[in-house]
ROBAKE-162804 format. One record per residue (C-alpha): x, y, z. Coordinates in nm, 3 decimals. Layout:
BEGIN
R        px        py        pz
R         X         Y         Z
...
% end
This chain:
BEGIN
R        px        py        pz
R    -3.336    -2.512     1.422
R    -3.418    -2.779     1.685
R    -3.763    -2.933     1.746
R    -3.795    -3.143     2.063
R    -4.084    -3.380     2.114
R    -4.141    -3.664     2.354
R    -4.043    -3.918     2.088
R    -3.895    -3.718     1.797
R    -3.599    -3.478     1.779
R    -3.517    -3.311     1.446
R    -3.238    -3.070     1.363
R    -3.173    -2.844     1.064
R    -2.803    -2.768     1.020
R    -2.659    -2.514     0.777
R    -2.302    -2.612     0.687
R    -2.068    -2.367     0.515
R    -1.774    -2.518     0.331
R    -1.440    -2.342     0.372
R    -1.220    -2.220     0.092
R    -1.016    -2.487    -0.096
R    -1.258    -2.760     0.016
R    -1.282    -2.873    -0.346
R    -0.932    -3.021    -0.312
R    -1.059    -3.225    -0.017
R    -1.341    -3.365    -0.230
R    -1.094    -3.445    -0.509
R    -0.867    -3.634    -0.268
R    -1.165    -3.832    -0.140
R    -1.276    -3.912    -0.496
R    -0.934    -4.056    -0.575
R    -1.014    -4.358    -0.355
R    -1.285    -4.455    -0.607
R    -1.031    -4.485    -0.889
R    -0.790    -4.667    -0.654
R    -1.056    -4.930    -0.587
R    -1.122    -4.980    -0.961
R    -0.748    -5.018    -1.028
R    -0.716    -5.290    -0.760
R    -1.027    -5.469    -0.890
R    -0.868    -5.500    -1.237
R    -0.547    -5.632    -1.079
R    -0.737    -5.901    -0.886
R    -0.943    -6.003    -1.192
R    -0.633    -6.032    -1.412
R    -0.449    -6.239    -1.149
R    -0.753    -6.466    -1.095
R    -0.766    -6.551    -1.466
R    -0.393    -6.622    -1.476
R    -0.413    -6.849    -1.169
R    -0.740    -7.011    -1.288
R    -0.907    -6.965    -0.951
R    -1.284    -7.010    -0.981
R    -1.543    -6.784    -0.819
R    -1.630    -6.741    -0.533
R    -1.302    -6.885    -0.400
R    -1.117    -6.606    -0.219
R    -0.760    -6.741    -0.225
R    -0.557    -7.002    -0.413
R    -0.445    -7.288    -0.182
R    -0.207    -7.453    -0.429
R     0.143    -7.368    -0.300
R     0.315    -7.482    -0.621
R     0.109    -7.244    -0.838
R     0.320    -6.925    -0.883
R     0.031    -6.746    -1.054
R    -0.184    -6.842    -0.757
R     0.065    -6.673    -0.522
R     0.045    -6.355    -0.729
R    -0.335    -6.374    -0.709
R    -0.322    -6.411    -0.331
R    -0.097    -6.102    -0.302
R    -0.324    -5.893    -0.529
R    -0.631    -6.006    -0.337
R    -0.469    -5.921    -0.005
R    -0.368    -5.574    -0.128
R    -0.726    -5.506    -0.232
R    -0.878    -5.629     0.095
R    -0.624    -5.435     0.301
R    -0.726    -5.116     0.121
R    -1.095    -5.185     0.181
R    -1.024    -5.228     0.553
R    -0.888    -4.875     0.592
R    -1.056    -4.670     0.318
R    -1.365    -4.590     0.526
R    -1.155    -4.438     0.806
R    -0.955    -4.237     0.554
R    -1.268    -4.100     0.385
R    -1.423    -3.991     0.714
R    -1.100    -3.839     0.841
R    -1.029    -3.645     0.522
R    -1.384    -3.512     0.480
R    -1.424    -3.419     0.848
R    -1.084    -3.266     0.919
R    -1.104    -3.087     0.583
R    -1.372    -2.861     0.729
R    -1.103    -2.700     0.945
R    -0.781    -2.777     0.761
R    -0.877    -2.821     0.395
R    -0.529    -2.794     0.245
R    -0.365    -3.027     0.497
R    -0.646    -3.283     0.477
R    -0.639    -3.285     0.096
R    -0.261    -3.332     0.096
R    -0.281    -3.624     0.340
R    -0.561    -3.788     0.141
R    -0.366    -3.762    -0.184
R    -0.053    -3.898    -0.011
R    -0.246    -4.199     0.117
R    -0.390    -4.276    -0.229
R    -0.052    -4.248    -0.402
R     0.106    -4.466    -0.132
R    -0.164    -4.728    -0.186
R    -0.084    -4.738    -0.558
R     0.285    -4.811    -0.487
R     0.176    -5.061    -0.221
R    -0.039    -5.247    -0.475
R     0.228    -5.246    -0.747
R     0.489    -5.392    -0.511
R     0.252    -5.647    -0.359
R     0.124    -5.785    -0.693
R     0.478    -5.883    -0.799
R     0.439    -6.194    -0.583
R     0.700    -6.081    -0.328
R     0.523    -5.954    -0.014
R     0.834    -5.760     0.094
R     0.799    -5.524    -0.204
R     0.475    -5.389    -0.061
R     0.698    -5.164     0.150
R     0.733    -4.937    -0.156
R     0.417    -4.765    -0.032
R     0.497    -4.770     0.339
R     0.461    -4.390     0.359
R     0.085    -4.431     0.322
R     0.075    -4.573     0.676
R     0.219    -4.250     0.812
R    -0.044    -4.048     0.624
R    -0.313    -4.281     0.765
R    -0.201    -4.212     1.123
R    -0.182    -3.835     1.071
R    -0.534    -3.830     0.924
R    -0.666    -4.003     1.237
R    -0.485    -3.760     1.466
R    -0.607    -3.458     1.268
R    -0.967    -3.580     1.293
R    -0.935    -3.623     1.669
R    -0.785    -3.275     1.709
R    -1.065    -3.121     1.501
R    -1.318    -3.290     1.730
R    -1.146    -3.154     2.042
R    -1.151    -2.803     1.896
R    -1.523    -2.834     1.822
R    -1.594    -2.948     2.179
R    -1.398    -2.658     2.327
R    -1.569    -2.403     2.103
R    -1.914    -2.529     2.198
R    -1.820    -2.530     2.567
R    -1.693    -2.172     2.570
R    -1.929    -2.029     2.307
R    -2.177    -1.916     2.573
R    -1.903    -1.725     2.749
R    -1.795    -1.540     2.435
R    -1.935    -1.204     2.335
R    -2.170    -1.179     2.034
R    -1.897    -1.025     1.818
R    -1.660    -1.311     1.901
R    -1.924    -1.571     1.817
R    -1.985    -1.410     1.479
R    -1.611    -1.417     1.411
R    -1.592    -1.786     1.502
R    -1.883    -1.875     1.274
R    -1.760    -1.669     0.981
R    -1.534    -1.869     0.753
R    -1.397    -1.560     0.578
R    -1.331    -1.334     0.876
R    -1.006    -1.146     0.866
R    -0.892    -0.889     1.124
R    -0.850    -0.531     1.012
R    -0.486    -0.438     0.963
R    -0.372    -0.077     0.959
R    -0.059    -0.177     0.769
R    -0.265    -0.195     0.451
R    -0.278     0.187     0.446
R     0.096     0.239     0.440
R     0.084     0.353     0.079
R    -0.140     0.646     0.175
R     0.101     0.787     0.430
R     0.321     1.080     0.346
R     0.682     0.983     0.287
R     0.994     1.195     0.296
R     1.146     1.263    -0.043
R     1.473     1.092    -0.119
R     1.774     1.203    -0.318
R     1.752     1.565    -0.203
R     2.030     1.786    -0.061
R     2.118     1.718     0.301
R     2.048     2.081     0.389
R     1.686     2.047     0.279
R     1.645     1.701     0.430
R     1.729     1.832     0.776
R     1.450     2.093     0.766
R     1.195     1.881     0.580
R     0.847     1.892     0.734
R     0.580     1.644     0.625
R     0.296     1.868     0.745
R     0.385     2.154     0.506
R     0.354     2.200     0.132
R     0.653     2.220    -0.099
R     0.639     2.602    -0.118
R     0.625     2.627     0.260
R     0.919     2.386     0.296
R     1.132     2.593     0.060
R     1.032     2.914     0.241
R     0.849     3.060    -0.060
R     0.513     3.078     0.123
R     0.470     3.160     0.490
R     0.103     3.070     0.522
R    -0.167     2.956     0.281
R    -0.452     3.114     0.484
R    -0.576     3.436     0.325
R    -0.808     3.521     0.615
R    -0.789     3.442     0.982
R    -1.032     3.169     1.080
R    -1.215     3.259     1.402
R    -1.125     3.522     1.657
R    -1.024     3.880     1.580
R    -0.782     3.962     1.299
R    -0.472     4.162     1.377
R    -0.460     4.520     1.255
R    -0.227     4.585     0.962
R     0.095     4.772     1.047
R     0.009     5.044     0.793
R    -0.326     5.112     0.960
R    -0.169     5.122     1.303
R     0.094     5.369     1.177
R    -0.172     5.602     1.029
R    -0.373     5.600     1.351
R    -0.059     5.678     1.549
R     0.021     5.976     1.325
R    -0.333     6.116     1.357
R    -0.324     6.092     1.734
R     0.018     6.262     1.753
R    -0.098     6.555     1.536
R    -0.433     6.628     1.698
R    -0.371     6.499     2.046
R    -0.240     6.826     2.193
R    -0.519     7.047     2.056
R    -0.792     6.806     2.152
R    -0.667     6.768     2.506
R    -0.616     7.148     2.543
R    -0.970     7.228     2.417
R    -1.123     6.983     2.663
R    -0.934     7.138     2.955
R    -1.055     7.493     2.869
R    -1.422     7.411     2.927
R    -1.632     7.618     3.172
R    -1.777     7.442     3.475
R    -2.080     7.608     3.641
R    -2.161     7.521     4.003
R    -2.442     7.611     4.241
R    -2.411     7.760     4.590
R    -2.350     7.416     4.737
R    -2.061     7.351     4.499
R    -2.234     7.090     4.285
R    -2.163     7.088     3.910
R    -2.466     7.219     3.725
R    -2.339     7.263     3.371
R    -2.024     7.221     3.160
R    -1.988     7.471     2.877
R    -1.741     7.394     2.594
R    -1.613     7.631     2.325
R    -1.846     7.662     2.026
R    -1.574     7.562     1.772
R    -1.497     7.233     1.950
R    -1.864     7.157     1.997
R    -1.911     7.206     1.624
R    -1.626     6.973     1.548
R    -1.766     6.721     1.787
R    -2.101     6.732     1.613
R    -1.933     6.688     1.277
R    -1.738     6.390     1.404
R    -2.054     6.241     1.540
R    -2.225     6.293     1.211
R    -1.935     6.129     1.023
R    -1.952     5.833     1.257
R    -2.324     5.800     1.196
R    -2.275     5.802     0.823
R    -1.984     5.556     0.832
R    -2.022     5.182     0.890
R    -1.777     4.921     1.022
R    -1.725     4.797     0.666
R    -1.691     5.138     0.502
R    -1.922     5.391     0.335
R    -2.257     5.268     0.203
R    -2.231     5.128    -0.150
R    -2.392     5.306    -0.442
R    -2.665     5.085    -0.585
R    -2.572     5.190    -0.941
R    -2.204     5.103    -0.908
R    -2.085     4.752    -0.822
R    -1.717     4.727    -0.738
R    -1.518     4.405    -0.709
R    -1.336     4.421    -0.377
R    -0.970     4.326    -0.384
R    -0.837     4.040    -0.172
R    -0.721     4.195     0.157
R    -0.365     4.148     0.271
R    -0.293     3.940     0.577
R    -0.071     4.042     0.864
R     0.216     3.818     0.749
R     0.186     3.932     0.386
R     0.233     4.301     0.471
R     0.522     4.233     0.705
R     0.701     4.036     0.433
R     0.600     4.259     0.143
R     0.957     4.378     0.083
R     1.118     4.039     0.139
R     1.238     3.862    -0.175
R     1.209     3.487    -0.231
R     1.587     3.464    -0.247
R     1.607     3.583     0.118
R     1.478     3.249     0.252
R     1.724     3.002     0.398
R     1.627     2.715     0.171
R     1.662     2.921    -0.146
R     1.996     3.058    -0.028
R     2.124     2.705     0.020
R     2.009     2.600    -0.326
R     2.159     2.910    -0.487
R     2.492     2.848    -0.314
R     2.502     2.489    -0.434
R     2.407     2.598    -0.786
R     2.682     2.861    -0.791
R     2.947     2.607    -0.695
R     2.816     2.337    -0.930
R     3.040     2.222    -1.212
R     2.954     2.028    -1.525
R     3.007     1.656    -1.495
R     3.272     1.540    -1.734
R     3.209     1.239    -1.956
R     3.491     1.014    -2.071
R     3.486     0.809    -2.387
R     3.452     0.436    -2.326
R     3.684     0.182    -2.485
R     3.414     0.047    -2.715
R     3.312     0.396    -2.828
R     3.677     0.486    -2.892
R     3.723     0.174    -3.102
R     3.406     0.258    -3.296
R     3.526     0.614    -3.367
R     3.863     0.481    -3.485
R     3.683     0.253    -3.732
R     3.483     0.551    -3.861
R     3.801     0.755    -3.913
R     3.966     0.464    -4.092
R     3.677     0.430    -4.336
R     3.553     0.787    -4.387
R     3.833     1.006    -4.252
R     3.694     1.342    -4.139
R     3.379     1.325    -4.350
R     3.123     1.287    -4.070
R     2.833     1.361    -4.306
R     2.913     1.049    -4.506
R     2.977     0.849    -4.186
R     2.632     0.937    -4.050
R     2.473     0.788    -4.365
R     2.671     0.463    -4.349
R     2.425     0.233    -4.170
R     2.670    -0.056    -4.155
R     2.918     0.122    -3.931
R     2.670     0.373    -3.783
R     2.432     0.114    -3.639
R     2.282     0.356    -3.386
R     2.210     0.614    -3.662
R     2.396     0.897    -3.492
R     2.365     1.237    -3.659
R     2.657     1.443    -3.782
R     2.637     1.667    -3.475
R     2.639     1.371    -3.237
R     2.940     1.221    -3.415
R     3.118     1.557    -3.401
R     3.065     1.585    -3.026
R     3.180     1.226    -2.975
R     3.501     1.298    -3.170
R     3.557     1.611    -2.962
R     3.519     1.418    -2.637
R     3.765     1.156    -2.761
R     4.034     1.422    -2.817
R     3.976     1.528    -3.177
R     4.058     1.385    -3.518
R     4.434     1.400    -3.450
R     4.411     1.150    -3.165
R     4.180     0.920    -3.360
R     4.396     0.932    -3.671
R     4.702     0.847    -3.460
R     4.526     0.545    -3.312
R     4.408     0.440    -3.657
R     4.764     0.457    -3.789
R     4.893     0.242    -3.501
R     4.635    -0.026    -3.570
% end
């Protein structure tokens, strides 16, 4: 919120910290402990060199302790010269690049520690132990400048952006929607199935439809007009073939009465056919499209009507489908998979025969040699697979 006056301008800014910004604050706080460490170094060297306060350096060239004090003092002052720039750069660039800024700040602090340790030995050349802190210092400055350029560009083009884009830019936790996250919900083709079934596998059908056991799961047609059942069509065809000739002949034998001008005045039909016609009309009046009227005293449960596909395939067996035929053919040609005795199992069976002979009941109770607690039946089948007691006894005799 901005308030402009002739003399006063105030601004209220809401700042949202990004994720991992706590590491940035920790890296900035490390400079406090670095300063305390260098202060103790300077105080200890001042006492050893006997340099009084407020003298900044020791000017006695023959005093070795004074030289160490000068190096410690210079290391401390050099840190104070650059720490303000580092703090600003780390805290500011951390708003955009928190992880990178925290890493650079920690690198600079650690480099300053090695710089101080090497410098306080009295040999200025050893300060190069922490030379990598200079590289971190330069990168922090460049990262701060780049963050400023990005802020300027965003403010310049923010008015041109759409409202949705501006909300995305301001949101620190915005993430684009990815359709790849729904891969687990997609239908996948089954693996480890016969090649014959894999070639005709359809993801849009159920398992029974894929195997050919169900033609359609719909019990009633949805919308439109249902097809007439073949049985009903056959019955109607038979009725028309039986009564078609008589009906057509009766209609042709009617009497047409005309006047003198030749106009049709009346059509007289035979009384028998007119009676039948009245009866048919009466039956039609009594019947309804859904059958005869229900008796209020009797409530019947209507059966589920057959569909067109169901009646056509009423006599077709499940084994007639292609998929089932393929599976039955593979099952008919299948053979049991043989299992050979391994070398370790053969050696174990030979040890059992050596100790217990053919008494497998006693061998099953011997927990020292029967570590897996095999039953008598399991031991018997294992001996059979190995070739029988004769083979095992021969191997036991050889050993």
